[in-house]
C-alpha positions as CSV (number, residue, x, y, z in Angstrom):
1,M,84.0,65.9,110.7
2,S,80.8,67.6,111.6
3,T,80.8,71.1,112.8
4,V,78.2,73.5,114.0
5,V,78.4,75.5,110.6
6,G,77.5,72.1,109.1
7,A,78.8,68.8,107.7
8,R,82.0,70.4,106.1
9,P,85.4,69.8,107.7
10,A,86.7,73.0,109.8
11,L,89.7,73.1,107.7
12,T,87.3,73.5,104.5
13,W,85.9,76.5,106.0
14,A,89.4,77.9,107.3
15,V,90.6,77.9,103.6
16,H,87.8,79.4,102.1
17,I,88.0,82.4,104.6
18,A,91.5,82.7,103.8
19,V,91.0,82.5,100.1
20,F,88.3,85.7,100.6
21,V,90.5,87.5,102.6
22,L,93.5,87.2,100.1
23,V,91.2,88.1,97.0
24,A,89.9,91.2,99.1
25,I,93.5,92.2,99.9
26,W,94.3,92.4,96.2
27,T,90.7,93.4,94.9
28,I,90.0,96.3,96.9
29,P,93.1,98.2,96.2
30,T,92.6,97.6,92.6
31,L,89.2,98.8,92.7
32,G,90.4,102.0,94.6
33,I,92.8,102.6,91.8
34,L,90.1,102.2,89.2
35,I,87.7,104.4,90.7
36,S,90.0,107.2,91.4
37,S,91.2,107.1,87.7
38,F,87.9,108.5,86.7
39,R,87.5,111.1,89.6
40,D,88.0,114.9,89.2
41,K,91.3,116.0,90.3
42,D,90.2,118.2,92.9
43,Q,87.8,115.9,94.5
44,I,90.6,113.2,94.5
45,V,92.8,115.2,96.8
46,T,89.9,116.0,99.3
47,S,88.1,112.7,100.0
48,G,88.8,108.9,99.5
49,W,87.6,106.9,96.5
50,W,85.2,104.8,98.8
51,T,83.3,108.4,98.9
52,A,83.2,108.9,95.1
53,L,79.4,108.7,94.9
54,A,79.0,111.0,97.7
55,P,78.9,114.9,97.5
56,A,82.3,115.9,98.2
57,E,83.0,119.1,100.7
58,R,85.6,121.5,99.4
59,N,87.1,124.7,100.9
60,L,87.4,127.7,98.5
61,V,88.9,130.9,98.5
62,V,87.0,133.0,96.0
63,R,87.9,136.6,94.7
64,A,84.6,138.7,94.2
65,A,84.2,140.9,91.1
66,A,86.0,144.0,91.0
67,P,83.8,146.6,93.0
68,D,83.7,149.0,90.0
69,D,81.0,146.5,88.4
70,A,78.6,147.4,91.4
71,I,75.3,149.0,90.5
72,E,73.2,151.3,92.6
73,E,69.9,149.7,94.3
74,N,67.9,151.7,96.8
75,G,70.6,154.1,97.6
76,R,73.2,151.3,98.2
77,W,75.8,149.8,95.8
78,V,75.5,146.1,94.8
79,L,77.8,143.6,93.4
80,R,76.4,140.4,92.3
81,G,78.1,137.2,91.0
82,N,78.5,133.3,91.8
83,V,81.4,131.9,93.5
84,F,81.4,128.7,91.3
85,G,81.5,130.5,88.1
86,E,80.7,128.1,85.5
87,I,81.0,124.8,87.7
88,S,78.2,123.7,89.8
89,G,78.0,123.2,93.5
90,S,76.1,123.8,96.8
91,V,77.5,126.3,99.4
92,S,77.0,124.9,103.1
93,A,78.9,127.7,105.1
94,F,80.9,130.7,104.1
95,G,82.9,133.4,105.9
96,V,84.6,136.9,105.3
97,S,87.7,136.1,107.5
98,I,90.5,133.4,107.4
99,Q,90.2,132.8,111.1
100,R,86.5,132.2,110.8
101,P,85.6,130.6,107.4
102,T,82.5,128.9,108.2
103,E,81.0,131.5,110.4
104,F,77.9,132.0,108.3
105,S,75.5,129.5,107.0
106,A,74.3,129.7,103.3
107,G,71.6,132.5,103.0
108,D,72.8,134.4,106.1
109,T,74.0,138.0,105.8
110,A,77.6,139.0,107.1
111,E,78.5,142.2,107.9
112,T,82.2,143.8,107.6
113,R,84.0,146.5,109.6
114,D,83.3,148.8,106.7
115,G,79.7,148.3,106.6
116,E,79.5,145.9,103.7
117,L,76.7,143.5,103.7
118,I,77.6,140.0,102.0
119,T,75.0,137.5,101.4
120,I,75.9,134.1,99.6
121,G,73.1,131.8,98.8
122,E,73.1,127.9,98.6
123,N,73.5,127.9,94.9
124,G,76.7,130.1,95.1
125,D,75.0,133.4,94.1
126,Y,76.5,136.1,96.1
127,A,75.5,139.9,96.8
128,I,77.8,142.5,98.4
129,S,76.1,145.6,99.2
130,Y,78.3,148.6,99.7
131,P,77.0,151.8,101.7
132,E,78.8,154.2,99.2
133,R,80.2,153.9,95.8
134,P,83.0,151.5,95.9
135,E,86.6,152.1,94.3
136,G,89.3,149.7,93.9
137,A,90.5,147.0,91.7
138,R,90.4,143.8,93.9
139,G,87.2,142.2,94.9
140,Q,86.2,141.1,98.4
141,R,87.9,137.7,99.4
142,L,85.1,135.3,100.2
143,F,85.9,131.9,102.0
144,V,83.2,129.3,101.0
145,T,82.7,125.6,102.1
146,S,80.7,123.8,99.3
147,Q,79.1,120.3,98.6
148,E,80.0,119.5,95.2
149,P,78.3,116.5,93.4
150,P,80.5,113.5,92.1
151,K,82.4,114.1,89.1
152,F,83.7,111.6,87.0
153,T,85.8,112.2,83.8
154,T,88.0,110.6,81.1
155,D,90.4,113.4,81.1
156,N,92.7,111.8,83.3
157,Y,93.1,108.9,80.6
158,E,93.4,111.4,77.7
159,T,96.3,113.2,79.5
160,V,98.1,109.9,80.4
161,L,97.7,108.3,76.9
162,F,98.3,111.4,74.6
163,S,100.1,114.0,77.0
164,E,102.3,112.2,79.4
165,G,104.1,109.7,77.2
166,I,102.6,106.7,78.5
167,G,100.8,105.8,75.3
168,Q,104.7,105.2,73.8
169,S,105.7,103.5,76.8
170,F,102.7,101.4,76.4
171,I,103.9,100.3,73.0
172,N,107.6,100.0,74.3
173,T,106.4,97.4,77.1
174,L,104.3,95.4,74.7
175,T,107.3,95.4,72.3
176,V,109.4,93.9,74.8
177,T,106.9,91.6,76.8
178,I,105.7,89.5,74.0
179,P,108.9,88.5,72.2
180,A,110.4,88.2,75.8
181,T,107.4,85.7,76.6
182,V,107.3,83.6,73.3
183,I,111.2,83.2,72.6
184,P,111.9,81.3,76.0
185,I,108.8,79.1,75.8
186,L,109.5,78.1,72.1
187,I,113.3,77.5,73.1
188,A,112.1,75.7,76.4
189,A,109.6,73.3,74.9
190,Y,112.2,72.0,72.5
191,A,114.9,71.7,75.4
192,A,112.2,69.9,77.8
193,Y,111.2,67.3,75.2
194,A,114.9,66.3,74.7
195,L,115.5,66.3,78.4
196,A,112.4,64.1,78.9
197,W,112.2,61.5,76.2
198,M,115.7,61.5,74.3
199,E,118.5,59.7,75.6
200,F,121.7,61.4,75.2
201,P,124.9,61.5,77.5
202,G,125.2,64.0,80.2
203,R,121.3,64.6,80.4
204,A,121.1,64.1,83.9
205,L,124.1,66.6,84.5
206,L,122.4,69.0,82.4
207,L,119.2,68.9,83.9
208,A,121.0,69.4,87.6
209,T,122.5,72.4,85.9
210,I,119.4,74.0,84.9
211,V,117.8,73.2,88.3
212,G,120.6,75.2,90.0
213,L,120.4,78.0,87.7
214,I,116.8,78.6,89.2
215,V,118.1,79.8,92.3
216,V,121.0,82.2,91.0
217,P,120.1,85.8,91.4
218,L,119.8,87.2,88.2
219,Q,121.5,90.5,89.6
220,M,124.6,88.5,89.6
221,A,124.8,88.6,85.7
222,L,123.2,92.0,85.0
223,I,126.6,94.0,84.7
224,P,128.6,90.9,83.0
225,L,125.9,90.7,80.4
226,L,125.7,94.2,79.7
227,R,129.4,94.6,79.2
228,L,129.1,91.5,76.7
229,Y,126.3,92.9,74.9
230,N,128.1,96.4,74.4
231,D,131.1,94.3,73.1
232,I,128.9,92.7,70.4
233,G,126.8,95.8,69.6
234,V,123.3,94.9,71.1
235,G,123.8,96.9,74.1
236,K,120.7,99.3,75.0
237,S,118.5,97.5,72.4
238,F,115.3,95.9,72.1
239,I,117.4,92.7,71.0
240,G,119.5,92.9,74.2
241,I,116.6,92.8,76.5
242,W,114.8,90.1,74.5
243,L,117.9,87.9,75.0
244,A,118.4,88.9,78.5
245,H,114.8,87.9,79.6
246,T,115.1,84.7,77.5
247,G,118.2,83.6,79.4
248,F,116.6,84.5,82.9
249,G,113.5,82.6,82.2
250,L,114.9,79.7,80.3
251,P,116.0,77.5,83.5
252,L,112.4,77.8,85.3
253,A,110.4,77.2,81.8
254,I,112.7,74.0,81.0
255,Y,112.2,72.7,84.7
256,L,108.5,73.0,84.4
257,L,108.1,71.7,80.9
258,R,110.3,68.8,81.6
259,N,108.4,67.6,84.5
260,Y,105.1,68.0,82.7
261,I,106.2,66.3,79.4
262,A,108.0,63.4,81.1
263,G,104.5,62.7,82.9
264,L,102.7,62.1,79.5
265,P,101.7,58.6,78.8
266,R,104.7,57.0,77.2
267,E,102.2,54.7,75.3
268,I,101.2,57.5,72.9
269,L,104.8,58.3,71.9
270,E,105.7,54.6,71.4
271,S,102.7,54.1,69.0
272,A,103.6,57.3,67.0
273,R,107.0,56.0,66.5
274,V,105.6,52.6,65.5
275,D,103.6,54.7,62.9
276,G,106.8,56.0,61.6
277,A,106.8,59.6,63.2
278,S,109.9,61.4,63.8
279,D,110.7,63.2,66.9
280,F,110.0,66.7,65.3
281,E,106.3,65.1,64.3
282,I,105.9,63.8,67.6
283,F,106.5,67.0,69.5
284,R,104.7,69.2,67.1
285,K,101.7,67.0,66.8
286,I,101.5,65.4,70.1
287,I,103.8,67.0,72.6
288,L,102.5,70.8,71.9
289,P,98.7,70.2,72.3
290,L,99.1,67.9,75.3
291,S,101.4,70.3,77.2
292,F,99.1,73.6,76.3
293,P,98.5,73.8,80.3
294,A,102.0,73.9,81.3
295,L,103.0,76.3,78.4
296,A,100.2,78.7,79.6
297,S,101.2,78.4,83.2
298,F,104.7,79.5,82.4
299,A,103.7,82.2,79.8
300,I,101.3,83.7,82.6
301,F,104.6,83.8,85.0
302,Q,106.9,85.0,82.2
303,F,104.3,87.9,81.0
304,L,103.8,89.2,84.3
305,W,107.5,89.2,85.3
306,V,108.6,91.1,82.3
307,W,105.6,93.5,82.0
308,N,106.4,94.6,85.7
309,D,110.1,94.5,85.4
310,L,112.2,97.6,85.9
311,L,115.4,96.5,86.9
312,V,116.3,94.8,83.8
313,A,114.7,97.2,81.5
314,T,116.7,100.0,83.1
315,V,120.0,98.2,83.0
316,F,119.6,97.1,79.3
317,L,117.3,100.0,77.8
318,G,118.3,102.9,79.9
319,N,116.1,105.9,80.3
320,N,115.9,106.7,76.6
321,E,112.7,108.8,76.2
322,Q,111.8,106.4,72.8
323,Q,112.6,103.2,74.7
324,L,110.9,103.8,78.0
325,V,108.8,101.1,79.4
326,M,105.8,101.4,81.7
327,T,107.6,100.9,84.8
328,G,110.3,103.6,84.0
329,R,107.5,105.8,83.0
330,L,105.6,105.5,86.2
331,R,108.7,106.3,88.1
332,E,109.4,109.2,86.4
333,L,105.7,110.5,87.0
334,L,106.1,109.6,90.5
335,G,109.0,112.2,90.7
336,S,107.6,114.9,88.5
337,R,103.8,114.6,89.3
338,G,103.9,113.2,92.7
339,G,100.9,115.5,93.9
340,N,98.9,114.7,90.8
341,W,97.0,111.7,92.1
342,E,94.5,111.6,89.3
343,I,97.6,111.1,86.6
344,L,99.3,108.4,88.9
345,S,96.2,106.4,89.4
346,A,95.1,106.5,85.5
347,S,98.9,105.3,84.7
348,A,98.8,102.8,87.3
349,F,95.5,101.1,85.9
350,V,96.7,101.5,82.4
351,A,99.9,99.5,83.5
352,I,97.9,96.9,85.1
353,V,95.1,96.3,82.9
354,V,96.9,94.2,80.4
355,P,98.5,91.6,83.0
356,I,94.8,91.4,84.4
357,I,93.3,90.5,81.2
358,V,96.2,87.9,80.4
359,F,95.9,86.2,83.8
360,F,92.1,85.8,83.4
361,A,92.4,84.6,80.2
362,L,94.8,82.0,80.9
363,Q,94.2,81.1,84.7
364,R,92.2,78.1,84.1
365,Y,95.3,76.6,82.9
366,L,97.7,77.9,85.6
367,V,96.9,75.4,88.6
368,R,96.7,72.5,86.0
369,G,99.9,72.9,84.8
370,L,101.8,73.8,87.9
371,L,100.2,70.8,89.6
372,A,101.0,68.6,86.8
373,G,104.5,69.8,86.6
374,S,105.2,69.4,90.2
375,V,104.1,65.9,90.9
376,K,105.2,64.2,87.6
377,G,108.6,63.3,86.5
378,G,110.4,60.8,84.5
């Protein structure tokens, strides 16, 4: 089918456009979180992440130095200082009244009702001239609109990893996720081989039961399972959550791996049996290497599911500070640090960086494993 855009079918272009839109929808927010996590805490609340490379406009209320510090110059008493202190910036406008905070431009001279003359330069240097020797403990209040250069810092990550408890939660999440991914894969691989190539009574019924368990909501089993764990002494422990995630992930794992393994060439297995190989040797030396795409595809699903889980972790681990996982820690930060966007963005990116690495490391096997498991059977 030829179109005005070339020889490709129109459907192909529609698919490409749809994929591009989906990638953009997922990538743009992630990019925003990454950029925000490195921005200064003052700039992140005054401008969007897409303006991170442009100067940020900021409204400041500055208290000048105490009038007692003024020195006499040409018959008037002059007080000098800088509105930025130790930081840098550029003044675009200033005012001496909260009703008109941008009344004067940088370099202009403002006169107050008391006869004071106030000048603020573009670099933030100010001079307040008094007609008489000033007295008082409080300095003049100045309203400044500044243009500050972009600021990027790693302080947000230092705070998150070493001060907010995210480091311990990161380790806890790895402690939960790695065994909860490896254990069901090992069990499911053995079960899938048995269901695909070993003859035994009730195999079809067992397979139908496994397929049925895929659609059962895990929320139905949480409370009964927790009561069982408490009775046997593994409640609120890592062992309990490993077993829970293993049980919840096994039906899908067995189904995917069984379909994939059943589609492997029968001749290879028969040749191995003729050579005297046992079922265990066939499984270890032939089935596992050939099934790596299916194993990797399930590993991605299971890892992402367990890493992002909050419900199961809350039920089987609770909110113990020493066992709190990343999702639980972020929930607490949203409650206690809801206005600290720099802390939340850094925490969020710490939470998603590991799943991103895992996905891109194994994504080439994902489609191969899923397609093979969906069209092959035996």
